[in-house]
Backbone atoms as SQL, in Angstrom:
CREATE TABLE atoms (id INTEGER PRIMARY KEY, chain TEXT, resi INTEGER, resn TEXT, atom TEXT, x REAL, y REAL, z REAL);
INSERT INTO atoms VALUES
  (1, 'A', 1, 'UNK', 'N', 0.840, -1.185, 0.000),
  (2, 'A', 1, 'UNK', 'CA', 0.000, 0.000, 0.000),
  (3, 'A', 1, 'UNK', 'C', 0.880, 1.241, 0.000),
  (4, 'A', 2, 'UNK', 'N', 0.483, 2.168, -0.775),
  (5, 'A', 2, 'UNK', 'CA', 1.249, 3.403, -0.818),
  (6, 'A', 2, 'UNK', 'C', 0.678, 4.485, 0.082),
  (7, 'A', 3, 'UNK', 'N', -0.594, 4.376, 0.432),
  (8, 'A', 3, 'UNK', 'CA', -1.242, 5.449, 1.196),
  (9, 'A', 3, 'UNK', 'C', -0.787, 5.503, 2.635),
  (10, 'A', 4, 'UNK', 'N', -0.396, 4.370, 3.177),
  (11, 'A', 4, 'UNK', 'CA', -0.103, 4.357, 4.606),
  (12, 'A', 4, 'UNK', 'C', 0.674, 3.101, 4.972),
  (13, 'A', 5, 'UNK', 'N', 1.180, 3.072, 6.185),
  (14, 'A', 5, 'UNK', 'CA', 1.979, 1.933, 6.629),
  (15, 'A', 5, 'UNK', 'C', 1.105, 0.815, 7.174),
  (16, 'A', 6, 'UNK', 'N', 1.681, -0.368, 7.250),
  (17, 'A', 6, 'UNK', 'CA', 0.973, -1.505, 7.837),
  (18, 'A', 6, 'UNK', 'C', 0.647, -1.256, 9.308),
  (19, 'A', 7, 'UNK', 'N', 1.534, -0.572, 10.005),
  (20, 'A', 7, 'UNK', 'CA', 1.300, -0.257, 11.413),
  (21, 'A', 7, 'UNK', 'C', 0.062, 0.626, 11.568),
  (22, 'A', 8, 'UNK', 'N', -0.063, 1.628, 10.692),
  (23, 'A', 8, 'UNK', 'CA', -1.214, 2.523, 10.741),
  (24, 'A', 8, 'UNK', 'C', -2.488, 1.764, 10.408),
  (25, 'A', 9, 'UNK', 'N', -2.441, 0.918, 9.375),
  (26, 'A', 9, 'UNK', 'CA', -3.609, 0.118, 9.004),
  (27, 'A', 9, 'UNK', 'C', -4.032, -0.792, 10.151),
  (28, 'A', 10, 'UNK', 'N', -3.066, -1.376, 10.821),
  (29, 'A', 10, 'UNK', 'CA', -3.365, -2.237, 11.960),
  (30, 'A', 10, 'UNK', 'C', -4.056, -1.444, 13.067),
  (31, 'A', 11, 'UNK', 'N', -3.580, -0.227, 13.321),
  (32, 'A', 11, 'UNK', 'CA', -4.196, 0.626, 14.342),
  (33, 'A', 11, 'UNK', 'C', -5.631, 0.989, 13.943),
  (34, 'A', 12, 'UNK', 'N', -5.875, 1.218, 12.653),
  (35, 'A', 12, 'UNK', 'CA', -7.232, 1.490, 12.177),
  (36, 'A', 12, 'UNK', 'C', -8.134, 0.289, 12.421),
  (37, 'A', 13, 'UNK', 'N', -7.632, -0.889, 12.068),
  (38, 'A', 13, 'UNK', 'CA', -8.422, -2.112, 12.222),
  (39, 'A', 13, 'UNK', 'C', -8.783, -2.380, 13.679),
  (40, 'A', 14, 'UNK', 'N', -7.887, -2.033, 14.584),
  (41, 'A', 14, 'UNK', 'CA', -8.139, -2.253, 16.009),
  (42, 'A', 14, 'UNK', 'C', -8.931, -1.121, 16.652),
  (43, 'A', 15, 'UNK', 'N', -9.247, -0.079, 15.870),
  (44, 'A', 15, 'UNK', 'CA', -10.008, 1.043, 16.400),
  (45, 'A', 15, 'UNK', 'C', -9.193, 1.996, 17.245),
  (46, 'A', 16, 'UNK', 'N', -7.889, 1.938, 17.125),
  (47, 'A', 16, 'UNK', 'CA', -7.023, 2.824, 17.913),
  (48, 'A', 16, 'UNK', 'C', -6.730, 4.133, 17.193),
  (49, 'A', 17, 'UNK', 'N', -7.037, 4.174, 15.916),
  (50, 'A', 17, 'UNK', 'CA', -6.855, 5.372, 15.099),
  (51, 'A', 17, 'UNK', 'C', -8.122, 5.590, 14.285),
  (52, 'A', 18, 'UNK', 'N', -8.366, 6.823, 13.917),
  (53, 'A', 18, 'UNK', 'CA', -9.429, 7.168, 12.985),
  (54, 'A', 18, 'UNK', 'C', -8.777, 7.886, 11.814),
  (55, 'A', 19, 'UNK', 'N', -9.095, 7.460, 10.591),
  (56, 'A', 19, 'UNK', 'CA', -8.418, 8.079, 9.447),
  (57, 'A', 19, 'UNK', 'C', -8.947, 9.471, 9.143),
  (58, 'A', 20, 'UNK', 'N', -8.070, 10.329, 8.661),
  (59, 'A', 20, 'UNK', 'CA', -8.508, 11.613, 8.125),
  (60, 'A', 20, 'UNK', 'C', -9.157, 11.334, 6.767),
  (61, 'A', 21, 'UNK', 'N', -9.855, 12.302, 6.244),
  (62, 'A', 21, 'UNK', 'CA', -10.453, 12.126, 4.916),
  (63, 'A', 21, 'UNK', 'C', -9.374, 11.906, 3.852),
  (64, 'A', 22, 'UNK', 'N', -8.238, 12.567, 3.998),
  (65, 'A', 22, 'UNK', 'CA', -7.138, 12.360, 3.051),
  (66, 'A', 22, 'UNK', 'C', -6.630, 10.924, 3.105),
  (67, 'A', 23, 'UNK', 'N', -6.478, 10.376, 4.299),
  (68, 'A', 23, 'UNK', 'CA', -6.023, 8.988, 4.448),
  (69, 'A', 23, 'UNK', 'C', -7.067, 8.024, 3.902),
  (70, 'A', 24, 'UNK', 'N', -8.341, 8.300, 4.193),
  (71, 'A', 24, 'UNK', 'CA', -9.417, 7.464, 3.675),
  (72, 'A', 24, 'UNK', 'C', -9.371, 7.437, 2.148),
  (73, 'A', 25, 'UNK', 'N', -9.162, 8.589, 1.543),
  (74, 'A', 25, 'UNK', 'CA', -9.073, 8.662, 0.085),
  (75, 'A', 25, 'UNK', 'C', -7.872, 7.863, -0.430),
  (76, 'A', 26, 'UNK', 'N', -6.746, 7.975, 0.245),
  (77, 'A', 26, 'UNK', 'CA', -5.561, 7.236, -0.166),
  (78, 'A', 26, 'UNK', 'C', -5.758, 5.731, -0.073),
  (79, 'A', 27, 'UNK', 'N', -6.357, 5.266, 1.007),
  (80, 'A', 27, 'UNK', 'CA', -6.623, 3.837, 1.186),
  (81, 'A', 27, 'UNK', 'C', -7.590, 3.356, 0.112),
  (82, 'A', 28, 'UNK', 'N', -8.652, 4.128, -0.123),
  (83, 'A', 28, 'UNK', 'CA', -9.629, 3.755, -1.145),
  (84, 'A', 28, 'UNK', 'C', -8.970, 3.667, -2.524),
  (85, 'A', 29, 'UNK', 'N', -8.134, 4.639, -2.851),
  (86, 'A', 29, 'UNK', 'CA', -7.441, 4.610, -4.135),
  (87, 'A', 29, 'UNK', 'C', -6.552, 3.378, -4.244),
  (88, 'A', 30, 'UNK', 'N', -5.868, 3.047, -3.157),
  (89, 'A', 30, 'UNK', 'CA', -4.971, 1.887, -3.170),
  (90, 'A', 30, 'UNK', 'C', -5.715, 0.581, -3.415),
  (91, 'A', 31, 'UNK', 'N', -6.939, 0.479, -2.913),
  (92, 'A', 31, 'UNK', 'CA', -7.670, -0.779, -3.108),
  (93, 'A', 31, 'UNK', 'C', -8.647, -0.708, -4.285),
  (94, 'A', 32, 'UNK', 'N', -8.668, 0.447, -4.960),
  (95, 'A', 32, 'UNK', 'CA', -9.429, 0.569, -6.193),
  (96, 'A', 32, 'UNK', 'C', -10.918, 0.797, -6.039),
  (97, 'A', 33, 'UNK', 'N', -11.316, 1.485, -4.964),
  (98, 'A', 33, 'UNK', 'CA', -12.734, 1.808, -4.776),
  (99, 'A', 33, 'UNK', 'C', -12.876, 3.307, -4.530),
  (100, 'A', 34, 'UNK', 'N', -14.085, 3.798, -4.693),
  (101, 'A', 34, 'UNK', 'CA', -14.367, 5.206, -4.400),
  (102, 'A', 34, 'UNK', 'C', -14.325, 5.391, -2.879),
  (103, 'A', 35, 'UNK', 'N', -13.838, 6.515, -2.398),
  (104, 'A', 35, 'UNK', 'CA', -13.793, 6.731, -0.950),
  (105, 'A', 35, 'UNK', 'C', -15.152, 6.580, -0.265),
  (106, 'A', 36, 'UNK', 'N', -16.220, 6.989, -0.936),
  (107, 'A', 36, 'UNK', 'CA', -17.545, 6.822, -0.341),
  (108, 'A', 36, 'UNK', 'C', -17.904, 5.355, -0.170),
  (109, 'A', 37, 'UNK', 'N', -17.476, 4.521, -1.102),
  (110, 'A', 37, 'UNK', 'CA', -17.730, 3.081, -0.988),
  (111, 'A', 37, 'UNK', 'C', -17.091, 2.537, 0.277),
  (112, 'A', 38, 'UNK', 'N', -15.857, 2.922, 0.520),
  (113, 'A', 38, 'UNK', 'CA', -15.149, 2.459, 1.713),
  (114, 'A', 38, 'UNK', 'C', -15.819, 2.971, 2.987),
  (115, 'A', 39, 'UNK', 'N', -16.229, 4.222, 2.983),
  (116, 'A', 39, 'UNK', 'CA', -16.891, 4.797, 4.147),
  (117, 'A', 39, 'UNK', 'C', -18.238, 4.127, 4.408),
  (118, 'A', 40, 'UNK', 'N', -19.019, 3.925, 3.360),
  (119, 'A', 40, 'UNK', 'CA', -20.312, 3.261, 3.513),
  (120, 'A', 40, 'UNK', 'C', -20.127, 1.827, 3.993),
  (121, 'A', 41, 'UNK', 'N', -19.131, 1.147, 3.451),
  (122, 'A', 41, 'UNK', 'CA', -18.861, -0.225, 3.897),
  (123, 'A', 41, 'UNK', 'C', -18.558, -0.253, 5.395),
  (124, 'A', 42, 'UNK', 'N', -17.753, 0.700, 5.843),
  (125, 'A', 42, 'UNK', 'CA', -17.395, 0.742, 7.267),
  (126, 'A', 42, 'UNK', 'C', -18.632, 0.934, 8.141),
  (127, 'A', 43, 'UNK', 'N', -19.571, 1.737, 7.683),
  (128, 'A', 43, 'UNK', 'CA', -20.779, 1.989, 8.458),
  (129, 'A', 43, 'UNK', 'C', -21.813, 0.876, 8.357),
  (130, 'A', 44, 'UNK', 'N', -21.732, 0.062, 7.323),
  (131, 'A', 44, 'UNK', 'CA', -22.781, -0.942, 7.114),
  (132, 'A', 44, 'UNK', 'C', -22.293, -2.381, 7.237),
  (133, 'A', 45, 'UNK', 'N', -21.042, -2.588, 7.540),
  (134, 'A', 45, 'UNK', 'CA', -20.461, -3.934, 7.547),
  (135, 'A', 45, 'UNK', 'C', -21.192, -4.900, 8.474),
  (136, 'A', 46, 'UNK', 'N', -21.740, -4.404, 9.551),
  (137, 'A', 46, 'UNK', 'CA', -22.397, -5.297, 10.520),
  (138, 'A', 46, 'UNK', 'C', -23.920, -5.236, 10.448),
  (139, 'A', 47, 'UNK', 'N', -24.457, -4.607, 9.394),
  (140, 'A', 47, 'UNK', 'CA', -25.900, -4.498, 9.244),
  (141, 'A', 47, 'UNK', 'C', -26.452, -5.652, 8.411),
  (142, 'A', 48, 'UNK', 'N', -27.724, -5.926, 8.587),
  (143, 'A', 48, 'UNK', 'CA', -28.391, -6.930, 7.756),
  (144, 'A', 48, 'UNK', 'C', -28.597, -6.356, 6.359),
  (145, 'A', 49, 'UNK', 'N', -28.934, -7.210, 5.405),
  (146, 'A', 49, 'UNK', 'CA', -29.210, -6.752, 4.043),
  (147, 'A', 49, 'UNK', 'C', -30.334, -5.722, 4.024),
  (148, 'A', 50, 'UNK', 'N', -31.369, -5.946, 4.819),
  (149, 'A', 50, 'UNK', 'CA', -32.482, -4.989, 4.880),
  (150, 'A', 50, 'UNK', 'C', -32.028, -3.639, 5.429),
  (151, 'A', 51, 'UNK', 'N', -31.181, -3.670, 6.451),
  (152, 'A', 51, 'UNK', 'CA', -30.683, -2.427, 7.038),
  (153, 'A', 51, 'UNK', 'C', -29.780, -1.686, 6.057),
  (154, 'A', 52, 'UNK', 'N', -28.979, -2.446, 5.307),
  (155, 'A', 52, 'UNK', 'CA', -28.123, -1.821, 4.294),
  (156, 'A', 52, 'UNK', 'C', -28.995, -1.160, 3.227),
  (157, 'A', 53, 'UNK', 'N', -30.038, -1.843, 2.789),
  (158, 'A', 53, 'UNK', 'CA', -30.952, -1.276, 1.801),
  (159, 'A', 53, 'UNK', 'C', -31.602, 0.000, 2.305),
  (160, 'A', 54, 'UNK', 'N', -32.015, -0.005, 3.557),
  (161, 'A', 54, 'UNK', 'CA', -32.622, 1.186, 4.149),
  (162, 'A', 54, 'UNK', 'C', -31.610, 2.329, 4.236),
  (163, 'A', 55, 'UNK', 'N', -30.371, 2.005, 4.579),
  (164, 'A', 55, 'UNK', 'CA', -29.328, 3.028, 4.662),
  (165, 'A', 55, 'UNK', 'C', -29.060, 3.627, 3.287),
  (166, 'A', 56, 'UNK', 'N', -28.991, 2.790, 2.259),
  (167, 'A', 56, 'UNK', 'CA', -28.778, 3.289, 0.895),
  (168, 'A', 56, 'UNK', 'C', -29.913, 4.208, 0.469),
  (169, 'A', 57, 'UNK', 'N', -31.139, 3.815, 0.756),
  (170, 'A', 57, 'UNK', 'CA', -32.296, 4.631, 0.392),
  (171, 'A', 57, 'UNK', 'C', -32.253, 5.976, 1.122),
  (172, 'A', 58, 'UNK', 'N', -31.889, 5.956, 2.388),
  (173, 'A', 58, 'UNK', 'CA', -31.808, 7.195, 3.161),
  (174, 'A', 58, 'UNK', 'C', -30.754, 8.125, 2.588),
  (175, 'A', 59, 'UNK', 'N', -29.572, 7.573, 2.282),
  (176, 'A', 59, 'UNK', 'CA', -28.495, 8.392, 1.718),
  (177, 'A', 59, 'UNK', 'C', -28.950, 9.001, 0.393),
  (178, 'A', 60, 'UNK', 'N', -29.599, 8.214, -0.455),
  (179, 'A', 60, 'UNK', 'CA', -30.084, 8.725, -1.740),
  (180, 'A', 60, 'UNK', 'C', -31.065, 9.883, -1.533),
  (181, 'A', 61, 'UNK', 'N', -32.024, 9.709, -0.619),
  (182, 'A', 61, 'UNK', 'CA', -32.990, 10.771, -0.322),
  (183, 'A', 61, 'UNK', 'C', -32.287, 12.029, 0.186),
  (184, 'A', 62, 'UNK', 'N', -31.352, 11.840, 1.100),
  (185, 'A', 62, 'UNK', 'CA', -30.664, 12.986, 1.685),
  (186, 'A', 62, 'UNK', 'C', -29.809, 13.716, 0.652),
  (187, 'A', 63, 'UNK', 'N', -29.183, 12.973, -0.262),
  (188, 'A', 63, 'UNK', 'CA', -28.406, 13.612, -1.327),
  (189, 'A', 63, 'UNK', 'C', -29.312, 14.444, -2.233),
  (190, 'A', 64, 'UNK', 'N', -30.476, 13.907, -2.542),
  (191, 'A', 64, 'UNK', 'CA', -31.434, 14.642, -3.364),
  (192, 'A', 64, 'UNK', 'C', -31.910, 15.902, -2.649),
  (193, 'A', 65, 'UNK', 'N', -32.144, 15.804, -1.351),
  (194, 'A', 65, 'UNK', 'CA', -32.566, 16.964, -0.578),
  (195, 'A', 65, 'UNK', 'C', -31.465, 18.023, -0.517),
  (196, 'A', 66, 'UNK', 'N', -30.242, 17.591, -0.303),
  (197, 'A', 66, 'UNK', 'CA', -29.124, 18.537, -0.241),
  (198, 'A', 66, 'UNK', 'C', -28.900, 19.224, -1.578),
  (199, 'A', 67, 'UNK', 'N', -29.128, 18.509, -2.668),
  (200, 'A', 67, 'UNK', 'CA', -28.923, 19.077, -4.000),
  (201, 'A', 67, 'UNK', 'C', -29.830, 20.279, -4.237),
  (202, 'A', 68, 'UNK', 'N', -30.956, 20.318, -3.566),
  (203, 'A', 68, 'UNK', 'CA', -31.876, 21.467, -3.723),
  (204, 'A', 68, 'UNK', 'C', -31.245, 22.766, -3.230),
  (205, 'A', 69, 'UNK', 'N', -30.256, 22.662, -2.338),
  (206, 'A', 69, 'UNK', 'CA', -29.611, 23.845, -1.791),
  (207, 'A', 69, 'UNK', 'C', -28.405, 24.274, -2.604),
  (208, 'A', 70, 'UNK', 'N', -28.049, 23.495, -3.605),
  (209, 'A', 70, 'UNK', 'CA', -26.870, 23.770, -4.434),
  (210, 'A', 70, 'UNK', 'C', -27.338, 24.318, -5.771),
  (211, 'A', 71, 'UNK', 'N', -27.166, 25.629, -6.001),
  (212, 'A', 71, 'UNK', 'CA', -27.681, 26.224, -7.237),
  (213, 'A', 71, 'UNK', 'C', -27.039, 25.647, -8.504),
  (214, 'A', 72, 'UNK', 'N', -25.850, 25.109, -8.417),
  (215, 'A', 72, 'UNK', 'CA', -25.167, 24.560, -9.586),
  (216, 'A', 72, 'UNK', 'C', -25.298, 23.058, -9.714),
  (217, 'A', 73, 'UNK', 'N', -26.165, 22.468, -8.902),
  (218, 'A', 73, 'UNK', 'CA', -26.258, 20.994, -8.899),
  (219, 'A', 73, 'UNK', 'C', -26.965, 20.489, -10.132),
  (220, 'A', 74, 'UNK', 'N', -26.642, 19.319, -10.477),
  (221, 'A', 74, 'UNK', 'CA', -27.186, 18.528, -11.578),
  (222, 'A', 74, 'UNK', 'C', -28.343, 19.209, -12.211);
């Protein structure tokens, strides 16, 4: 991995460190996923399929709501 050391990754896995957004982006790039994918996975890893579906639907709704406040949005 180029984004960070094995020691740092181990500390993340054990919950002794929390990554900055820059580190999260670097880790995501190293494993070939979008940073949001990695973040969503971290939040949903222990949820049931139904709970994951509900979380995805909520995020989609909230993104649509937030877009209303962005004059340059889609």
